[in-house]
C-alpha positions, 0 to 999 in steps of 0.5 A: 597603375602598373603591375610589377613582380616582387623583384621589380617591386623591390626596385620600385620601393627602393627608388620611389620610397627610399631615394625620393622619400615618397610614400608608396602603396603596394596592392596585391592578392594575399600571399604574393609576398608583399610583406616578405619583400619589405623584410628582404629590403630591410635585411639587405643593409645590416644598419636598417630596421623594419617596423611592421605595423598591421593597421587592421589590428590597431586602435587610433590610440595605438598610433596617436598615444595617450594623453596625460597631465604634465605635473609642472605645467598642468597642460595635457601632453601626449605620450607617443607609442613605443612602436613609432619611430619618432624623435625622442624615441631612443630605441629608434634614434640609434638606428644608423640606416633606414627605418622602413615604416611598413603599414601593412593591411592599410586598407583594412584599418578602421576610419579612426586609425586611417585618419591617424595614418593619413597624418603620419603618411602626409605630414611625417608626424602624429600630433606633436610627434615627428618621424625621424628623418631616416624613416621611409613609409610604405603601405600595403593592402589586398585588392577589393576583388580578393574578397578580404576584409578591406575598406575603400581607401580615402581619396585624400590619402590615396592621392598622396601615395604612389601606387603599384600592384604586386603580381606573382612571378614563378621565376621570381619565386624560384630564383629567390628560394634557389638563392636562399636554399630553403626549398628543395630542388624538387619544389623549384622543378615542380613550379617550373614544370607546372607554373600555373599551380604556384598561385591558384586563387580565383575570386570567382571560385573561392576555396578555403585552401589555395596555392600562393607563394606563401602557402607553397613555401609552407607545403614544401616544408611538409614534404621535406619532413622525413618524420611525417607519415605519408598520409599526414604529409599529403593531408598537410600539403592539401591543407596548404595548397589545395587538393589538386596541386598537392596531388600533382606535387606528390605525383611529381615526387614519384618522378623525382624519385626515379632520378635515384637510378638515373643520376649516377648514369649521368655522372658516369657518362654525361655525353652518351647516357640516354636522354629523357624522351620529349614525352617525359616532360616532367622528368626533363624538368626534374633532372634539370633542376636536380643537376642545377641543385648539384652544380658546383665548381667541382661538378660543373664540367660533367653537368654542363656536358649533359645539359648541352644535350638538352633543349636551350630552355633547360640549359638556361633554367639550370644555369639561372638557378645554379648561379643564383645559389652559387655565384662562384659558378660565374667564373667557370669556363663552362658559364663563360661558354653558356653566357656567350651562347645565350648572352641575351639572357645572361647580361 
């Protein structure tokens, strides 16, 4: 089984499940973004729909439906659940795009539920109820090593799936949130500076509070809350990502605050303002991402002149996240210059 980043897994699902219509199974630690990547896929096409079913919360009747006696024939008939995209369910028959049927927490289901999911996955039907032809099936679950509530997946079901493991990529995480604009540049800078703090879960050293992409996103929403007292903010961040990462994040915030006086000097004289020393690595990451967040068609010339004085890794970093956020920057003369110089990166 291969390990892929979230962005690579999206392509995997798009090709294997979407084009070939083969059901796939996404394995990965909690909080790495399995559910979010499925939501992203469904949002990419306005005509698509995501049906998110958490199998650990279901009984078999929730999928199979319930029996009743037909008043005319006297025979038993099964009423399909409204949540399943089967033929005859008007709520789903109107969907023009793909219907992404996502069985999350698949290996935490009871044996009875797994048996029903097994038939749906294998035969694209549940009893007499047949899935619509535009349904794409994707399953996901945590690994047994993650100490979660999981059951061993039945081999007959496992053998009908195409498997992949989803792993954390700091660059994936940063580019996604830079483009989305839901996290401040300081968060992107922090995880570029301290990559190992994005995912701190260690099965050998279990802790109640660990950093994952999910909890990291939550922690930085606390940091952005100006109405939250500093002591409560620190407690909230520590409660999301753990004491150590939260303390380092707050320390990095002090470095970020020092940019208040430095940034105006960059804009005033980008060619001659003193550079942060190489021993001030945190400050170099901070100023790079602050400028990346400020970069626009109007400011690109001044920012680019300063960035070219830094090491290539900072130049590339600033441009990668700036263009992810604002594609208009691709057409600027400054990017054309950078693209030619670092063409192995910007292809």
